[in-house]
N, C-alpha and C positions, 0 to 999 in steps of 0.2 A: 381533539386528543383524549387517550383514554388511559388507567392507569392500568397496567396487566400484570396479572401474575402468573405464570408459568410454573410447570412442575420444577422440580429439582434439577432434572438432568439439564433444562434448558435454561436456568441460571446465567445472567452474562450474557445472553444472546444480545446481538446489535446491527445495525446496518439495514439493508434493503431486503426485505424479504420476498416481496414479489413486485413485479411491474407489471400491470394491469392496461392493457389495450383495449380501448372501446370501439363500437361498430363504427363511430365517425373519426377512428383516426387519433383521439385524442388518448394520452398518456397519464397514468398515475402510478406513483409508488407508493408502496406500504412500507415504511419507515419504523423500525423501534430503536429507542436509543436508552442506553442505562445510564444513570447520574452516579456520581460519586458514592452517594448514600446506597445505591445498591435498586432504587426504585427503577421499574423499567415502564416505558411510557412508548404507546403506538399511536401513529397518525399518518394518516395519506397527503400526500405531497404531490403537486400536479409537476408534470414534466415538462421541463423548459429548455428545450436544446439550445445551444450555443450560438449566440449572436454575432460576434465580435471572431473577425478572422484570425487565423493563426499568424501570430507573429514572426519575424525572422528569429529572434531570439527563442522563441519556443519552439522552432524547428530544429535549430541547432541544438539546444537539450535533449530534446527528443532524440536527435541522431547520436549524442554523446551516450545518450543511456541506452539507447541500442548496441552500441560499439561497446560497450561496458557489460553488458549483459551476455553479448557474443564472446566477448574476451573472456568471461568466468566459465562459461559452457563450455568453450576449447580448452580449458587449462586440463593438462596431464596429472595423473595422480600425485606425480613428483612435485609438480609446481602447487599444487592443492597444500601438499604436504608442507611445503615451506610456508606459503600464504598463513596455514593453519597454525605454523610455528609461530610466525611473529604477532598474530592475533592473540596467541596467549601469551606472549613476551610483554605486548603492550595493554595485557589485562582487557582486552575485548574492546580498549577504546582506539579511534582514529579520528582526529582532529576535533577533540573535544566531546565527542559523541559516542557512547556505547552501544556494540553493534551485537544484536544476538543471533546472527548467522554468518559463516563464514562468507557464505554468497554476498550478504550487505556489507562486510569489510572490504570485500573486494572491488565490488563495484564503485565503494568511497573512495579507496586510493585511487582506483584506475582514473575516476573523473578529477580528481585531485591534481592527478599528473599530465592529464591531457586538456585542462580547461585555463 
């Protein structure tokens, strides 16, 4: 692991920067993390594919989320305006969580009403 000093325009960068695939087929990820103190660290992590099978519950959740995303995508402008009004009226909260985007708010309400 190394301490990294990025230029100002890259401060706060975090996540996977690059996935490296070697000639023998192995993969590694170059990861950058940002701590609460603002220090950034970079390290390489071996890629490990999932070994457990997807459970029925996971499949149901994935399908529900896909349906919710499709529901949001298919909303008319009038429907979006209605949800926008509801979102603002509830001060951007739904189910005790604050949503920063209308899409997140609509998807959460869809999932709650259909699960």
